[in-house]
N, C-alpha and C positions, 0 to 999 in steps of 0.2 A: 474456364474459371476466372471469375472476376472478384477482386478484393477491394472493399472500401476500407482503407486504413492500412498504412505501411509501417507500423512499428512492431512491437514484440509479437502479439498474437497473430496479426495478419501475415507477416512475412515469414514467421515460423511455419504457419500453414502452407504458404507457398513453397518454402524450401522442402518441407516433408513431402508434399505432393509431387514435386519435381524428382525427388529420389526414387519415387515409385513409378513415375511415368515420365518418359522422355518428351521433348518438344513436339515430336510427330504424333504423340498420342494425346497430349493435353497442352493447350495453349493457356498460359497464365498472364493476366493483365492485372496490375495492382496500381491503385490510385492513392497518393499520399499528399496531403495539402502542405506539409512542411518541406524543409529542404534536406532533412536528415532521416535516416532509416536504421532500424535495428540498433538502438542505442539504450543505455541504462539510465532511465529517468531517475531511478533510485540513487544513482551516483552523483546527481547534480549538486546536492548540498556539500559533498566532499570536494568536488571540483571548485565550488565557490569558496570553500574554506581553505583551499590550497593543498589538502591531503592528496588530491589527484591533480598533477600538475598541468595537464593539457586536456582540452575538450575532446580531442580525438581518441584519447584513451578510453572514453566511454562508448565509442562506436564499435560494435562487433562486426558489422558488415555495411559497406558503403553502397549507394545506389549503383555504381559501376560494377561492384562485385556481384550484386543480384542480377544485373543484366547479363553478366558474363555466364550466369547459370540459366540463361534462357527464361528469365522471368521479366515480363514486359512492365517495368516499373516506371510510372509517370509521376514525378515529384512536382510540388507546387500545383497540383491538380486535385480538386475537390469534388467528390460526388455530391450533387445537389438534389437528386431525386431518384427514387427506386420505383420502377414500374413492374410490380410483381406479375400482373396480368400479361404484360408484353415481354417479360423476361429480359429487361434492359435497364440500364442506369444512365442517368444524365450526369455529365461532368463539366466542370468549368476550369479552364486554365487560368490560374490566379495572376499570371504575369500578363497575358494578352486579353483576358476576358472571354475568349472564344469558348463556345459550348458545343458538346456533341453527345450522341447517344452511342452506347456500347452494349451489344447484346450479350447475354450470359445463359449457359445451361446450368451453371452452379455458381452461387453467390456466397461470398464470405463477408459478413459485416464484423469489422474490427475497428470501430470508431473511437474506442477508448472512453476516457472520462474527461470531464471539464472541471476546473477549479471552482469552488464556491466563491462568488464575488459579490458581496451584498451591495445593495443599491444605497450607498452612504454618500452624503455630500463630500467631495474631494477624492473619491475613491480612484478617479482616473488621473489624478495629478501626477506630474513627473516626480519620480522618486518612490512611487508605490508599485511594488512588484509582486506578481505571482510567480511561482516556480513549478512549471509543468513540463516545459520543453527545453532543448538545448538552447534555442533562441532566448527563452526567458532567462536561463542562466547567464548567457552572454550579456544580456541587457543589464542584469543586476550587477555583474562584475564591473561593467562599465560605469555604472553609478557609484559603486563603492570606491573605485579608482579615482573618480573625478571629485567626489565630495570632500570638502575640507572639514566638515563637522564629523563628530564621532559618536553621535547618538543614533541607535537603531531601535525600532520597535517591531516585534514580531506579534501579529494578531493570530491567535490560535496556539494551542499547546498540545496538538496531536504529534504524530510522527514527524511531519514536515516541519512543524513549528519548533520542536526541540532540536531537530538536526540543523535547522537554519540558525537557531540561537547559537549552537556550538560554532557553526561556520563563521558567524559575525564576531563572536568572542575571539576566534582564531585570527581575525583580521584586525583586531585591536579596537573594536567598537564596544561602547557601553550599551548593553542590551537589556531592554525591558520586554517581557513576554506578557501579553494581556490575554487572559483566558476566561471565557464565559462559564466554564464548568467549575465544580467545587474544587477540583485538583487537576494538575497537568495530567495528560495521558488518560483521557476518558475511557480508553480500552482496558484500563485497570480499574479495580475497585478503589474507592476514595482512600482507604487506609494504606494501600500500596502507592497510590498517587501522591500521598503526603511524603512518602520517602523521596520521590522524584523531586517534589517541590523543595524539600529541605536541601537536597544535594545540589540543585540548580542555584538556589540562593547561596550556598557555600562556595559555589564556583564563580560568584560575582555576578550572576544573572538575576536581575530583579524579576520575580515572578509574581504577578498580581492575578489572583483567581476570583471568580464570582463577579466579573465586570462585563458590561456590555459596551462595545465601541459604538459611538454615535456619530462621529464625524472625523474626517481627515482635514486638519487645518493647514492652510498654505499661506505663504508669504507674498509680498508684493510681486515677486517674479513668477508666481503661480506654482512654485515647487512646494513639496510637503515641508512643514515646519513643526508639526506636532500632531498627536492623536488624542482626541477627547473620548473619555469613557466614564460614565456615571458621575459626571460633574468634575472629574479630575482631568488635568492636561499633562501629557507626557511628551517631552521634547523628542523630535525625530527628524534626523537628516535623511533617513531612508526608512521605508516601511516594507516589511515582507508579510504577505498574506499566507497563512498556513491553516486555513479554516476547514480544509477537506475537499473532496471531490464528489461529483455526482455522475452517473452514467450519461454519456453523450449519445442519446437515443432519439433526438428530435426527428432525424431522418427516418429512422425505423418506425417511429410513431406515426408520421405522416404517411407511411407506406402501409399502415394497418398491421404491422407486425406486433405480436403479443408482448406486453410489458408487465413486469411483476410490481409488487408493492413498493419496491425501491426505485422504480423507473428503469430498471434493467431488462434486457431482453430474456425471454424464457426459452430454454432449450431442453432437449432430452439428454440422456447420458452420452450420446454420440456428438453433442454440441449442435445438433440440428435444431433449427428454430421451430417450436411447436406449431404444427398445422402447415408447414411449408417444406415439401419434399426436397427441394433443391436449394435451400438457404440455410447456411450455418452461421453461427456467431460465437465470438470468444473474446477474452480479454476483459478490460475494465467496463465494457458496455453490457455485460451479462450479469445475471444473478446466478448463484451457485447453491447447491445443497449443503447445508450444514449438518454434518454427520452426527453431531452431538444432540442438537435440538430437533433435527428432522425437518426444519424450515428452510426456506430460501433466504439468502442474504447477498448483499453487495459488498464484496471485498476486492479493492483495487490493488493487486500486487503483481509484480512482473513474473514472479514464479508461477502463478496461476495462468497468466496470459500465455506464457511459452508452452505450458502443458496443454492449454486448450488448443493452441496452434498445432501441436504435434498430433493431437487427436483428430482435429478437423482435416489436416493434411493427409493422414492415413485414410480417413474415410472417403475423402474426395478422390484420392489417388487409387482407390479400389480395394484397400484393405479394411480393417475393422479395428476400432479402438474406442474406449469410453473414458470419461472423466467422472469418477464416482462422487466426488465432493471434497469438502475441506473440513478441518476442525478449528480453523480460525487462528493459526499460528502466526506470530509476528515478533520481530525482535528489532530493537533500535538502541541508540546510545546517545548520550549528551556528555561531551568531554569523556571522562573515564567511567561514567556510570552506564551500566548495561541494563536494559529494560526489556523483558520478554513476557509473553502471555500466549495461552492457547486454550481453546474450549470456552466455557461459559464464565461470565462474571456473576456475582451474587444477583444483581438485578436481572440478568438474562434468565437465570434459574427460576427466580420468582415469576417472571413473566410467562414462563413455560408451565407454571404451576407445580414445580418440583419441590420436594422437601429435601433439604440438604444440610450437611454439616461442613464446617470450615476447620482447617488446621493451618496455623502459621508458625514457622520456625526460623530461627537464625542460626546459620552455620558459616563455614568458610569454604573457599574454592579449592583449598589444598588441605593436607594435614596441618593442624594449627601450629605445629612446631617447625613446619618447612618454610624457608624463606619465601616471601611474596604471597603468603596466604592472605586473602582479602575477604571481608565479610559479605554475606548475602542474605537476603530474606526470601523465603519460599512460602507461598500461600496455596493451599490446595482445597478444592471443593469436591465433595463426594455425595452421591445420592444416599439419603438417610436410610432407606430400607435395604437397598441392595449393595451399597458400598461401591457402586459404579463411579469411576472417575468422571468428573464433570468439567474440571478446568484447573489450570495451574498458572500462577503469576510469579515472576522472579525479578527482583531488583537487587543489583550488586555490582561489584567491581569486575575486574578482568577474570574470565572464566565462568561468569554467572549465566550470561544470555543464552548460550547455545545449549545449556542443559535443558532448556524447554523442549528440545527435540525428543528427549526421553518421554515426556508426557505426551507430545504429539502422536508418537507411535502408540502409546498406551491407549490414548483416546480413540485412535483409528481402530485398534483391536478390541475396543469396548471392554477393557480390563477393569477390574475392581482394584481398589486401593490395596487390598490384602494380596492379590496376585502380584502387584507392582513390588511389594516388599521382597519377593523372591527373585526379582530380575538380577541376572548375573552381569553386572556392570563392571567395567574395568576399574582396577584400583592400583594406585602406587602413590606415595606421599606427595610427589610433585604435581599430581593431577586431582586428587580427591582425598577427603577423609576416608577411613575405613567404611563408614556409612555415608554414601553420597547424600548431599542435602536433599535431593528429590525423594530419596528413599526414607530419609528421616521424616520428611513431611508426610509421606504415605503411611508410615507407622503411626504417626500422631493421628492421621485421619482415620485409620483402622480403629484406634481407641475411641475416637469421637463417634464413629458409627455404632460401635458396640454400646457405648454409654447411652446414646440416643435411643437404642432398641431395648434398653434394660427396663 
């Protein structure tokens, strides 16, 4: 068994396969181009911001620990070619430049995703940082500690953008977020994104939406000094790119492996690459089935990567497992604002040709009379004719974000909003009003469905 990629999905597969098959039954060789393995990339913004004190707190298992489990892990070694006809991969040692071929009977592609880095003037200037790996995080921390200026610009207002804005505020920087979209968090509908925009501005983060970055301006020393966007200039002693990621599948494409419309590898439910009996793929380099729309999507999340790895490892190790798909659940925060979503947005539903109704309610995280109750807004989409739940978005303070899990389960079960109103959820004044906010939204959605059908 050979693995290309040694982070979440790849080494999760290796570990699961090793649980099922000993070293005498299955040899495992894993190639990883970085120095670190099995770490939480999602935790990097919190390490940068100081909430996580040490880099090693993000590492679940070191290379030495993997090797102790009889996994032949080679770090700082990159797979450069896949020869499917010959059943082998070419690898290059990034320290020495030496190349070699390794044969496989089972191959796992777990090459992850690459950050979007537009070809702008000055994009490679010192002080401009992407945030994808532990090395990226360490480099950014070094810049933050060395710079004497206190102006930071974040390009992009998705999950990484808003999380990095919070991290930079925590380090005492004046933060400007430049966003091409109508509102921050394009994974939300614009009316819910507006709540995030207002809250970020209220926290002292300057959020500029609807602008296109055109250039990174530098000083005489070559370092970043400002960011230009639509004729305006924003001072910057450090720039963080949070524009999103794309599947890292150039190697797979060159090998003739099938890619979907988002550029990710196409697999079956067992995570086996379509048309290739002995090749599996998982993590951020694959496309997955959206259980709500029925179409394939690219969603880069560590939760999916680790599940993919468990499935792949079980199948390679002689067992059987499947990954049925996702409903598109994600949660994030900026300072004390929690942001969550699952299922379809309005524009997603329109793109699928669905007729739908929406319901938006305002409630509180606890009983209104109980100390610490905080406001939240819940938006729900339901199919007009059937009442089937299509999506939920939540923006609020403490206690808001994880309520999206109720909706994620309901979406997976293909429940109607009327069925949701009967869910037996836990209640006590410190945790919820008598009617949980998600159920209040469901009741309002039921009324909207009935009114639309009248």
